[in-house]
C-alpha positions as CSV (number, residue, x, y, z in Angstrom):
1,M,35.3,60.0,91.1
2,T,34.6,62.9,88.8
3,G,35.7,64.2,85.5
4,H,36.2,62.8,82.0
5,D,38.6,60.1,83.3
6,L,35.8,57.8,84.5
7,L,35.4,54.5,82.7
8,P,34.7,51.0,84.0
9,P,38.1,50.0,85.3
10,E,38.3,46.6,83.5
11,A,41.8,47.0,82.0
12,P,44.5,49.7,81.6
13,L,43.9,52.1,78.8
14,P,46.3,51.3,75.9
15,W,48.5,54.4,76.5
16,L,48.7,53.6,80.3
17,T,49.9,50.0,80.1
18,G,53.5,50.9,80.8
19,I,52.6,52.9,83.9
20,W,50.3,50.1,85.0
21,S,53.1,47.6,84.6
22,R,55.4,49.7,86.9
23,L,52.7,50.0,89.5
24,R,52.0,46.3,89.4
25,G,55.7,45.5,89.7
26,S,56.0,47.8,92.8
27,R,53.1,45.9,94.4
28,E,54.5,42.5,93.6
29,A,57.9,43.5,95.0
30,D,56.2,44.9,98.1
31,R,57.4,48.4,97.4
32,V,54.0,50.2,97.3
33,A,54.5,53.9,98.1
34,H,52.5,55.3,101.0
35,G,51.8,58.5,99.0
36,L,50.9,58.5,95.3
37,L,50.5,61.7,93.3
38,V,48.7,61.1,90.0
39,S,48.4,64.2,87.7
40,G,47.6,64.9,84.1
41,P,45.2,66.8,81.9
42,S,41.5,66.1,82.1
43,G,40.5,63.1,80.1
44,V,43.8,61.2,79.9
45,G,42.7,58.4,82.2
46,K,44.4,59.1,85.5
47,R,41.2,58.4,87.6
48,H,40.7,55.2,85.6
49,L,44.2,54.2,86.5
50,V,43.9,55.0,90.2
51,E,40.6,53.1,90.4
52,L,42.2,50.1,88.7
53,Y,45.1,50.2,91.1
54,A,43.0,50.6,94.2
55,R,40.8,47.6,93.3
56,S,43.8,45.5,92.6
57,L,45.2,46.3,96.1
58,L,41.9,45.4,97.8
59,C,41.2,42.2,95.9
60,H,42.3,39.0,97.5
61,T,42.2,36.9,94.3
62,R,43.9,39.0,91.7
63,G,44.3,37.6,88.2
64,V,47.6,36.7,86.6
65,D,47.5,40.2,84.9
66,G,47.5,41.8,88.4
67,M,43.9,43.2,88.1
68,A,41.1,42.7,90.5
69,C,39.1,39.5,89.8
70,G,35.7,41.2,89.9
71,R,34.1,38.1,91.6
72,C,35.4,37.8,95.2
73,S,33.6,39.3,98.2
74,D,36.0,42.3,98.3
75,C,35.2,43.0,94.6
76,S,31.5,42.8,95.4
77,L,31.9,45.3,98.1
78,L,33.9,47.6,95.8
79,A,31.2,47.3,93.2
80,A,28.6,48.3,95.8
81,G,30.7,51.2,96.9
82,S,30.8,49.9,100.5
83,H,34.3,48.4,100.9
84,P,35.6,49.6,104.4
85,D,39.2,49.8,103.2
86,L,38.5,52.3,100.3
87,I,38.0,55.9,101.4
88,R,37.1,58.7,99.1
89,V,37.8,62.3,100.1
90,G,36.6,65.2,98.0
91,P,35.2,68.8,98.3
92,D,32.3,69.4,100.7
93,P,29.2,69.2,98.6
94,E,27.5,71.7,100.9
95,S,30.3,74.3,100.4
96,R,30.2,76.9,97.7
97,S,34.0,77.2,97.8
98,G,34.6,73.7,96.2
99,E,37.5,73.2,98.6
100,I,38.4,70.1,100.6
101,P,38.3,71.3,104.2
102,I,40.6,70.4,107.1
103,G,37.7,68.4,108.7
104,A,37.7,65.9,105.9
105,I,41.5,65.3,106.3
106,R,41.1,65.0,110.1
107,N,38.3,62.5,109.7
108,L,40.5,60.5,107.2
109,S,43.5,60.5,109.6
110,Q,41.3,59.3,112.5
111,R,39.4,56.7,110.7
112,E,40.4,53.5,112.4
113,S,43.9,54.9,112.6
114,L,44.1,54.2,108.8
115,T,44.7,50.5,109.3
116,P,43.0,47.9,107.0
117,S,39.8,46.3,108.2
118,R,39.7,43.2,105.9
119,A,42.0,43.8,103.0
120,Q,45.8,43.9,102.9
121,W,45.8,47.6,102.3
122,K,43.6,50.6,103.1
123,V,43.4,53.0,100.2
124,A,42.3,56.7,100.5
125,I,41.7,58.6,97.2
126,I,41.8,62.3,97.6
127,D,40.3,63.9,94.5
128,P,40.8,66.6,93.3
129,A,43.7,67.1,95.6
130,D,44.4,70.6,94.2
131,R,41.2,71.6,96.0
132,L,42.8,71.0,99.4
133,N,42.7,74.3,101.3
134,P,45.9,75.4,103.1
135,A,44.8,74.0,106.5
136,A,43.8,70.7,105.0
137,A,47.1,70.4,103.1
138,N,49.0,70.9,106.3
139,A,46.9,68.3,108.1
140,L,47.6,65.9,105.2
141,L,51.3,66.6,105.4
142,K,51.3,65.3,109.0
143,T,49.7,62.1,107.9
144,L,52.2,61.6,105.1
145,E,55.1,62.3,107.5
146,E,53.8,59.4,109.8
147,P,52.3,56.9,107.4
148,A,50.5,53.8,108.6
149,G,52.1,50.5,107.6
150,Q,49.6,49.4,105.0
151,T,47.9,52.6,103.9
152,L,48.1,54.2,100.5
153,L,47.1,57.9,100.2
154,C,46.4,58.6,96.5
155,L,46.2,62.2,95.4
156,V,44.6,62.9,92.0
157,G,44.1,66.0,90.0
158,E,44.9,68.3,87.1
159,R,46.9,71.0,88.8
160,L,48.8,69.2,91.5
161,G,51.7,71.6,91.1
162,Q,49.6,73.9,93.3
163,L,50.2,71.6,96.2
164,P,52.9,72.5,98.7
165,A,56.3,71.1,97.7
166,T,56.5,69.3,101.1
167,I,53.5,67.2,100.1
168,R,54.8,66.5,96.6
169,S,58.2,65.5,97.9
170,R,56.6,62.8,100.1
171,C,54.7,61.1,97.3
172,Q,55.6,59.0,94.3
173,Q,54.7,61.2,91.4
174,I,53.0,59.7,88.3
175,K,52.3,62.1,85.4
176,I,49.9,60.8,82.9
177,P,50.8,62.1,79.4
178,V,48.5,62.9,76.5
179,P,48.8,59.8,74.1
180,G,49.9,60.1,70.5
181,E,47.2,61.2,68.2
182,S,47.2,58.0,66.1
183,E,46.8,55.8,69.2
184,A,44.1,58.0,70.6
185,L,42.2,58.0,67.3
186,E,42.4,54.2,67.1
187,W,41.0,53.9,70.7
188,L,38.1,56.3,69.9
189,K,37.2,54.2,66.8
190,E,37.2,51.1,68.9
191,Q,34.8,52.8,71.3
192,G,32.4,53.6,68.5
193,T,32.8,57.3,68.9
194,A,31.0,59.1,66.1
195,G,31.7,62.3,64.1
196,D,34.9,64.0,63.1
197,L,37.3,62.2,65.4
198,V,40.3,64.4,64.6
199,L,38.4,67.5,65.3
200,R,36.9,66.1,68.6
201,L,40.3,65.0,69.7
202,R,42.0,68.3,69.0
203,L,39.2,70.3,70.7
204,A,39.9,68.0,73.7
205,H,43.6,68.9,73.5
206,G,44.4,65.3,72.7
207,A,42.6,63.8,75.7
208,P,40.7,60.7,74.4
209,L,38.2,60.3,77.3
210,R,37.3,64.0,77.1
211,A,36.9,63.7,73.3
212,R,34.6,60.7,73.8
213,C,32.5,61.9,76.8
214,E,32.3,65.7,76.5
215,L,32.1,66.7,72.9
216,D,28.6,65.8,71.9
217,E,26.8,67.3,69.0
218,T,25.1,69.9,71.2
219,L,28.4,71.3,72.5
220,L,29.8,71.3,69.0
221,E,26.9,73.3,67.8
222,Q,27.4,75.8,70.7
223,R,31.1,76.0,69.6
224,R,30.0,76.9,66.1
225,E,27.7,79.6,67.3
226,R,30.3,81.1,69.5
227,L,32.9,81.0,66.8
228,D,30.6,82.8,64.5
229,G,30.0,85.4,67.2
230,F,33.8,85.7,67.8
231,L,34.4,86.4,64.1
232,A,31.5,88.9,64.0
233,V,32.9,90.9,66.9
234,A,36.3,91.0,65.2
235,A,34.6,92.2,61.9
236,G,32.7,94.9,63.8
237,S,29.3,93.4,63.0
238,G,28.8,91.8,66.5
239,D,28.1,93.5,69.8
240,P,30.9,92.5,72.2
241,V,28.8,92.9,75.3
242,R,26.0,90.7,74.0
243,E,28.6,88.2,72.8
244,A,30.2,88.2,76.3
245,A,26.8,87.4,77.8
246,A,26.6,84.3,75.5
247,W,30.1,83.3,76.6
248,N,29.1,83.6,80.2
249,Q,26.0,81.5,79.7
250,L,28.2,78.7,78.2
251,G,30.5,79.0,81.3
252,A,33.7,80.9,81.7
253,P,36.1,77.9,82.0
254,S,34.9,76.2,78.8
255,M,34.7,79.5,76.9
256,L,38.1,80.7,77.9
257,D,39.5,77.3,76.9
258,W,38.0,77.7,73.4
259,L,39.2,81.3,73.1
260,A,42.7,80.3,74.0
261,G,42.6,77.6,71.3
262,W,41.3,80.0,68.7
263,L,44.0,82.6,69.4
264,C,46.7,79.9,69.4
265,D,45.6,78.8,65.9
266,I,45.5,82.4,64.7
267,L,49.0,83.0,65.9
268,R,50.2,79.7,64.3
269,L,48.8,80.9,61.0
270,M,50.6,84.2,61.4
271,I,53.9,82.3,61.3
272,T,53.1,79.9,58.4
273,A,50.2,79.1,56.2
274,E,50.7,75.4,56.8
275,P,51.3,74.9,60.5
276,A,52.0,71.4,61.7
277,R,49.0,71.4,63.9
278,L,45.7,73.3,64.3
279,D,43.3,72.8,67.2
280,N,40.5,73.9,65.0
281,P,41.2,72.6,61.5
282,D,37.6,73.0,60.4
283,R,38.0,76.9,60.7
284,R,41.4,77.2,59.0
285,A,40.1,79.7,56.4
286,D,38.4,82.0,58.9
287,F,41.5,82.0,61.2
288,A,43.9,82.5,58.2
289,R,42.0,85.7,57.2
290,L,42.3,87.0,60.8
291,A,46.0,86.0,60.9
292,R,46.6,88.2,57.9
293,A,44.8,91.2,59.4
294,I,45.7,91.3,63.1
295,E,48.8,92.9,64.5
296,P,50.9,90.0,65.9
297,A,51.8,91.8,69.1
298,A,48.1,92.6,69.8
299,G,47.3,88.9,69.2
300,H,50.0,87.8,71.6
301,R,48.8,90.3,74.3
302,F,45.2,89.1,73.9
303,L,46.2,85.5,74.3
304,Q,48.1,86.4,77.5
305,R,44.9,88.1,78.8
306,I,42.9,85.0,78.0
307,L,45.4,82.7,79.8
308,E,45.4,85.0,82.9
309,A,41.6,85.0,82.9
310,R,41.5,81.2,82.5
311,A,43.8,80.8,85.6
312,L,41.2,82.8,87.6
313,A,38.1,81.3,86.1
314,E,37.2,79.2,89.1
315,T,37.6,82.0,91.6
316,N,34.8,84.1,92.9
317,L,35.6,87.0,90.6
318,N,32.8,88.5,88.5
319,Q,33.2,86.3,85.4
320,L,30.7,88.2,83.3
321,L,32.7,91.5,83.8
322,Q,35.9,89.6,82.9
323,L,34.4,88.2,79.8
324,E,33.0,91.6,78.8
325,S,36.4,93.1,79.1
326,L,37.9,90.4,76.9
327,A,35.2,90.8,74.3
328,I,35.6,94.6,74.2
329,E,39.3,94.2,73.8
330,W,38.8,91.7,71.0
331,S,36.5,94.2,69.2
332,R,39.2,96.8,69.5
333,I,41.8,94.5,68.0
334,G,39.5,94.0,65.0
335,R,38.1,97.5,64.7
336,G,38.6,99.1,61.3
337,I,40.1,95.9,59.8
338,T,39.1,95.0,56.3
339,I,39.9,91.3,55.9
340,R,40.8,90.7,52.2
341,D,41.0,87.3,50.8
342,P,43.7,87.3,48.1
343,D,42.0,84.5,46.3
344,A,38.8,86.4,46.0
């Protein structure tokens, strides 16, 4: 498994107990779906949930809570990563495309005819399923149309809406929500997470595992530096091409995510001085000054450009040129603006 959803699968995360109960009920009623589609933002625990469920299906001596016992021979094989009835399918590590090729799905379909070797079920985890290339998706559809009796195909990812509708319609869909902020903050405190937890959580778009695992002090310092550069470009004191190079060094996906959050906060502050929520509450004063100076229509257009670029961030487009274009556009939006603080 990959991503921010990975934690030792000892128990359901607090905000997933309801979903876990429904999965457990389906298993106990012998109504396990042959296809399971688990989606949600990065860091909300979907992979943790899938791992918990897979282990419970393969364990012969589950506890009264429905979870794997962690002690039997099957659990030992799972812990060693060698259980014959758990198959993991992901992108080819040798490929630069990051796609799951048709060969991986053919191998999956042919592996012992997808019948269990020693457990009651055979479980295949396809992750991230949104990386299936078209040929692989078609091959998987054929497997879903003719499921083996005791096989669960579990598709996991952040953008499963990109999968063909024919695959989605043949799976039980489970959408993992972002938990409430108070519940997420309480969990982060219990995990011993340090620092400004509200800021960490909002920068992670409410995803607790992402807030805990990704946002270390180094990354927060990089954010501060890039925010200072972003503000300097708007004020005309920063070189947009040089700033774009720094954005590119950080990585286009992360940088575009930050830019989108910054623009959203600026636009919120254009509407009201006291918005219900800011993703960057520590920079309220800086964004408020920009909100008073920038033309709203230009801000909305720029946000749209950022969102379009973010959708293409993982393609083979020249990311540096794309970031340079955005930085230059941002400098034009801010050109000639004198940001006056009425309290000064």
